[in-house]
Every structure is written in structure tokens, then in C-alpha cells.
C-alpha positions as CSV (number, residue, x, y, z in Angstrom):
1,X,-16.1,4.6,-19.4
2,X,-12.2,4.7,-19.2
3,X,-10.6,3.4,-15.5
4,X,-7.9,5.2,-14.8
5,X,-4.8,3.1,-13.0
6,X,-4.7,3.7,-9.2
7,X,-1.7,3.6,-7.2
8,X,0.7,4.0,-4.0
9,X,4.8,3.7,-3.2
10,X,6.1,3.0,-0.6
11,X,7.4,6.1,-0.8
12,X,4.1,7.9,-0.6
13,X,3.5,4.9,2.9
14,X,7.2,6.9,4.3
15,X,9.5,4.4,3.5
16,X,11.5,6.7,2.1
17,X,15.0,4.5,1.0
18,X,12.4,2.4,-1.1
19,X,11.1,2.6,-5.2
20,X,8.7,0.0,-4.9
21,X,5.5,1.8,-7.0
22,X,1.7,-0.8,-5.7
23,X,-0.9,-0.8,-9.5
24,X,-3.6,-1.4,-9.7
25,X,-7.6,-0.5,-11.6
26,X,-8.2,-0.9,-7.9
27,X,-7.8,0.9,-4.6
28,X,-8.1,-2.9,-3.3
29,X,-5.5,-4.7,-5.9
30,X,-3.4,-1.4,-5.2
31,X,-3.7,-2.4,-1.0
32,X,-3.6,-6.2,-2.1
33,X,0.4,-4.8,-3.9
34,X,1.4,-3.0,-0.8
35,X,0.9,-5.7,1.6
36,X,2.3,-8.4,-0.5
37,X,5.8,-6.1,-1.2
38,X,5.7,-4.8,3.0
39,X,5.7,-8.4,4.3
40,X,8.0,-9.6,1.6
41,X,10.7,-6.5,1.8
42,X,9.2,-4.7,4.2
43,X,9.0,-7.9,7.1
44,X,9.8,-5.6,10.5
45,X,6.9,-3.3,9.4
46,X,4.2,-6.0,9.3
47,X,5.9,-8.6,11.9
48,X,3.1,-8.6,15.3
49,X,0.4,-5.7,14.2
50,X,-2.0,-6.1,15.8
51,X,-5.6,-6.1,13.8
52,X,-6.9,-2.4,14.7
53,X,-3.0,-1.6,13.9
54,X,-3.3,-3.5,10.4
55,X,-6.8,-2.4,10.0
56,X,-5.8,1.6,10.6
57,X,-2.6,1.3,8.1
58,X,-5.2,-0.2,5.7
59,X,-7.2,3.5,6.0
60,X,-4.0,5.1,6.0
61,X,-3.2,3.9,2.9
62,X,-7.5,4.1,1.5
63,X,-7.1,7.7,2.0
64,X,-3.5,7.9,0.2
65,X,-4.0,5.7,-3.1
66,X,-4.3,8.0,-6.4
67,X,-4.6,8.0,-9.8
68,X,-1.8,6.9,-11.6
């Protein structure tokens, strides 16, 4: 069975001025890459997020990750 690569872009997440695309073999890997990117490049988005807000963001990301 061939596993398709998954991806999620900053555009998908509402950051229309950023062209970053996180890619991976699993949703989890894509989400990890997106969180690392957001923390480094968009710290204002990540600052002060509560556990509940992070959980909601991860849930939204999970719904938006798609085949590359």
C-alpha cells in the first residue's frame, strides 16, 4: 500500500501572507511541523494560548490536513 503525503499550509490556517506548507506522511507529523513553524514565524498567534485553545487549534488542523 502506498501512503500519500499529507500537507497543511498557512493559507489553510488563515495566514494569507505566508506561503509555508507543512508536509508529512501522517497528520500528526504535519501538525507537528505546522506548530513548530507557527511558534518560530508567527509567535503572536501562539503566545498565551491556553490548553483549551491549543486543543481547539489542533482539532481544526486535524480537519484541514489533506493529501498532497
